[in-house]
N, C-alpha and C positions, 0 to 999 in steps of 0.2 A: 348422791354421790356420782352417780354414772352421768347425771344431766350436768354436773359440775365440769366433770372431764371432758365431756362431749363441748361444753362450752370452752373450756380451755383451748382444745384442740382446734376448734372452728377459730378462736382468736388467733392462735398460732398461725393458721393459715391465713387468717386475713392480714397477719402481719407481715407474712411472707407474699403476700400479692403485692403490696406498695414496694417491695424491694425488686420484685421482678418486673415491675413497670419502670421503676428507676434504671434497672439494668437493660431494658429495652431502649428507654429513651435514650441512654447513653450510646447503645449500639446503634440506633437510627441516627444520632448526631455525628458518628465516628463515620458512618456509611456518607452520610451527606457532605462531610468535609472532604473525604478521599475522593467523590465523585466530583466535587468542585474543583479539586486540585487536578484531577486528570482532564476534566473539561479545559481547563485552563492551559494546562500543558499542551493539549491538543490543538488549541485554539493558535498559542504562540509557535506551535511547529507549523500549521498550515500557513498561517500568514508571514512568517518569516522566511519560509522556503519559497513562496510566491515573490517575495522582496529580493530575494537572493538569485533569482534566474537571470535578469539584466547584468548582474555582476559577472555570473558563469559566462555568459555570452560574450562580455568585455574581455575575459581573459581568454576565449578561445580566440577571439580576434588579436591579441596579443601574442598569441602563441606563435604565429607565423606558420611559415609551409616549410617541407622540407625538400630538398633538392639531391638527389643522388648522381654521385659521378662514378663514371665507368671505373672498376679495380685498377690500380697503378703497380706496376710491376718495375722496381728499378734496381740498380746497383747502388750498393752504400759506399761509401767513401772511407772505407776500413783498411789501414795501412797493412794489418796482418794478414789480409787475403780477401778473395771475393766472397761478398755477402750480397743476398738478394732480399728484399723487402717486399712483399705483396699487401696492399692495403686497400681497403673501400672506405670512402667517405660518404657521409649525408651532411649536408649544411642544412642548418636551420635558418630560414630567411625571414626579412622582416614582414614580407608579403608577397600577394600574388604578382604586385607589378615588379619587384625584385626578382621573382621567379623568370619571368619574362625577360629580363635583361640578362639574368644568369644564362639563360638557354642561348642568347645569341653569343654570350662572351664565355662560353665554356672552353675554346681554344685558349683563351689567356689565363683562365683559371687552372686548366691543368697544367700549363707551362710553369706557372708560378708555384703550384704545389710540387711537381716533378724537380724543379729547381731547387726547392727546399730540402725534398725527402733525399735527393742525391748529394747534397752537403752534409747529410747527417752520419754517423757512426753506428755501428751495433750497440757499442757500449753507453751510448747518448741514450738511445731508444728503448733499451731493455727494462729499464725502471720504470715505475708507474709514473715517477715525477717527468721523467724524460718524455713519456706519452702526453701528459699534461701540457708540458712545455711544446711539444709538436702541435698539439691541437690549438693553442694559443696563438704559435706563428703562423699555421695556415689561416687563422682567423683573421689575423692582421693582414696577410698577403692577399687574400680574397676581398677584404674590405678594401685593399688599394684598388684592385680591378672594379668592382662595383659601386663603391662610393662608401663613405663611412656610414657605420650602423646598419649596415645591409644584412651582414651575418650575424645572428644572435648567439649561434653554438655551432660546433663540429662534432660530429659522432664518427668514431672509428668502428665500423661495423665488421670490419674483417681486418686482422692484424697477423701476417706471417712474416717470419724473419728466418733465413736460413743461411 
């Protein structure tokens, strides 16, 4: 009887071995699938990034260059009293060639901006919408001096009203 129990125990152990082999096989398959997925992801990541590099260079070329103007200090046309505005601007230009043109036409650009600023009231400039309108109008005026589509954006880098 002891021999029969030993045989049953051995039989149970033998029955467990196939289950362990099955579990090990499933584990190996899962690891292989995960490894393939990670490898495919890395492959796509590496090769998609190398394909994007020319696009990034194109966007850098499209960004243009910035041209800083000296700060403007002007009187506003306020009927209620004397109000002053100090504003610093940077213009985002279409390219280096436009920047060279802007350097030569700086007096004309400053004149156009000063004329625009002195026509404004403090009430018109105090709101965010007023500032956005001012930026648009500066863009239009400077484009008249430099040529169409020369200025891509106008940045107010300093804005103080008193």
